[in-house]
FINU-519034 format. One record per residue (C-alpha): residue number from 1; x, y, z. Coordinates in steps of 0.1 Angstrom, whole numbers, plus 5000, padded with zeros to 4 digits. Each point is the difference from the previous one (the first is absolute). Layout:
BEGIN
{NUM,{X,Y,Z}}
...
# end
This chain:
BEGIN
{1,{9085,0795,6609}}
{2,{4996,5018,4967}}
{3,{4992,5037,5001}}
{4,{4967,5004,4981}}
{5,{5005,5037,4992}}
{6,{5007,5010,4964}}
{7,{5037,4999,4992}}
{8,{5003,5038,4995}}
{9,{4985,5006,5034}}
{10,{5025,4976,5015}}
{11,{5029,5018,4984}}
{12,{4987,5034,5012}}
{13,{4997,4986,5035}}
{14,{5035,4986,4999}}
{15,{5015,5034,4992}}
{16,{4976,5021,5020}}
{17,{4985,5017,4969}}
{18,{4965,5015,5004}}
{19,{4998,5022,4970}}
{20,{4986,4995,4965}}
{21,{5007,5014,4965}}
{22,{4978,5025,4983}}
{23,{5005,4988,4964}}
{24,{5001,5027,4974}}
{25,{5004,4976,4971}}
{26,{4980,4969,4990}}
{27,{5014,4966,4995}}
{28,{4987,5001,4965}}
{29,{5022,5031,4993}}
{30,{5031,4984,5016}}
{31,{4996,4966,4984}}
{32,{4995,5017,4965}}
{33,{5031,5021,5005}}
{34,{5021,4971,5013}}
{35,{4986,4976,4973}}
{36,{4993,4972,5026}}
{37,{4974,4990,5025}}
{38,{5009,4998,5037}}
{39,{4990,4973,5025}}
{40,{4970,5008,5022}}
{41,{5020,4996,5033}}
{42,{5024,5027,4987}}
{43,{4971,5023,4993}}
{44,{4986,4994,5035}}
{45,{5035,5007,5015}}
{46,{5003,5033,4981}}
{47,{4965,5010,5011}}
{48,{5014,4999,5036}}
{49,{5036,5011,4998}}
{50,{5015,5031,4985}}
{51,{5033,5003,4983}}
{52,{5027,4997,5026}}
{53,{5028,4981,5018}}
{54,{4986,4967,5013}}
{55,{5020,4989,5031}}
{56,{5028,5023,4986}}
{57,{5008,4971,4976}}
{58,{4975,5000,4971}}
{59,{4992,5030,4978}}
{60,{4964,5000,4990}}
{61,{4987,5024,4974}}
{62,{4962,5001,4998}}
{63,{4990,5006,4964}}
{64,{4964,5009,5008}}
{65,{5009,5026,5026}}
{66,{5005,5028,4975}}
{67,{5017,5009,4967}}
{68,{5034,5007,5016}}
{69,{5002,4966,5017}}
{70,{4988,4983,4968}}
{71,{5028,5017,4981}}
{72,{5025,4988,5027}}
{73,{4985,4965,4999}}
{74,{5004,5000,4962}}
{75,{5037,5012,5002}}
{76,{5008,4972,5025}}
{77,{4980,4975,4980}}
{78,{5020,5008,4968}}
{79,{5034,5001,5018}}
{80,{4994,4966,5015}}
{81,{4991,4985,4967}}
{82,{5031,5015,4984}}
{83,{5021,4983,5027}}
{84,{4983,4966,4993}}
{85,{5006,5004,4963}}
{86,{5036,5010,5005}}
{87,{5006,4970,5022}}
{88,{4987,4977,4973}}
{89,{5021,5017,4973}}
{90,{5031,4994,5022}}
{91,{4992,4963,5002}}
{92,{4987,4999,5035}}
{93,{4973,4974,5008}}
{94,{4970,5023,5003}}
{95,{4963,5001,4994}}
{96,{4989,5019,4969}}
{97,{4989,5036,5005}}
{98,{4964,5012,4995}}
{99,{4984,5002,4973}}
{100,{5017,4968,4988}}
{101,{4978,4969,5005}}
{102,{5004,4990,5037}}
{103,{5021,5031,5006}}
{104,{5003,5012,5036}}
{105,{4981,5031,5010}}
{106,{5015,5023,5027}}
{107,{4979,5013,5029}}
{108,{5024,5012,5028}}
{109,{5037,5002,5008}}
{110,{5022,4998,5030}}
{111,{5023,5028,5011}}
{112,{5031,4980,4990}}
{113,{4989,5000,4963}}
{114,{4983,4966,4998}}
{115,{4965,4996,4985}}
{116,{4968,4981,5007}}
{117,{4983,4987,4969}}
{118,{4969,4980,4991}}
{119,{5007,4969,4980}}
{120,{4970,4998,4977}}
{121,{5001,4962,4993}}
{122,{4962,5001,4993}}
{123,{4977,5025,4983}}
{124,{4982,5005,5033}}
{125,{5018,5027,5020}}
{126,{4984,4988,5032}}
{127,{5021,4968,4997}}
{128,{5033,5017,4994}}
{129,{5029,4992,5023}}
{130,{5026,5024,5013}}
{131,{5037,4999,4992}}
{132,{5028,5021,5013}}
{133,{5032,5011,4982}}
{134,{5029,5011,5022}}
{135,{5020,5030,4988}}
{136,{5032,4982,5009}}
{137,{4997,4973,4973}}
{138,{4978,5002,4969}}
{139,{4994,4963,5001}}
{140,{4992,4998,5038}}
{141,{4963,4995,4999}}
{142,{4978,4988,5029}}
{143,{4968,4984,4989}}
{144,{4968,4995,5020}}
{145,{4967,4985,4992}}
{146,{4982,5026,5020}}
{147,{4980,5031,4990}}
{148,{5013,5036,5007}}
{149,{4980,5005,5033}}
{150,{5013,4967,5015}}
{151,{5036,5012,4992}}
{152,{4993,5035,5015}}
{153,{4984,4984,5032}}
{154,{5032,4979,5003}}
{155,{5021,5032,4997}}
{156,{4977,5018,5025}}
{157,{5004,4973,5026}}
{158,{5035,4987,4994}}
{159,{5023,5000,5030}}
{160,{5028,4981,4983}}
{161,{5014,4992,4965}}
{162,{4970,4978,4992}}
{163,{4985,5023,4973}}
{164,{5003,5004,4963}}
{165,{5029,5024,5003}}
{166,{5020,4977,5024}}
{167,{5007,5031,5021}}
{168,{5000,5001,5038}}
{169,{4970,5020,5008}}
{170,{5002,4998,5038}}
{171,{5013,5036,5005}}
{172,{4977,5015,4973}}
{173,{4972,5022,5013}}
{174,{4966,4987,4991}}
{175,{4986,5030,4983}}
{176,{4991,5018,4968}}
{177,{5015,5034,4994}}
{178,{4980,5017,4972}}
{179,{5019,5019,4974}}
{180,{4992,5037,4996}}
{181,{5004,5016,4966}}
{182,{5002,5037,4995}}
{183,{4975,5018,4978}}
# end
């Protein structure tokens, strides 16, 4: 039987998260700075979850949380795109990097150096799919036809290697550990 709750609430329930984010920045500010729109489900996700370690596997930086996290998000964003660009320059079969047409747009990373991206195959961000690039091989991409929150729910509930990362998640704690930044 399908769970009728919104996807973000299902993710929160799966990892035992009851908090929320007090956004200090608007999505208009963030999208203008990053020069791209973001999918609605991502915005809903970031309205619920702060920057942190998701299941001790995924590094999430919430760009609306505050200016410090936006700066970290932008650094990771740029670094991820440089990696994609370098892979293409070295002849690896890779997607183009944003802002090239159809260029992948990073939104999170794993703690092993891989990156989760959107594949903007259409102008409508709400229809973008998620792709994953492993750190171990620049041309090792995993494609999905699912939105970001579906991928995060899969990671939140996975008890095996059946997830976008292909990692065995059975022993991973179902939690979110928020990041604390000094002042």
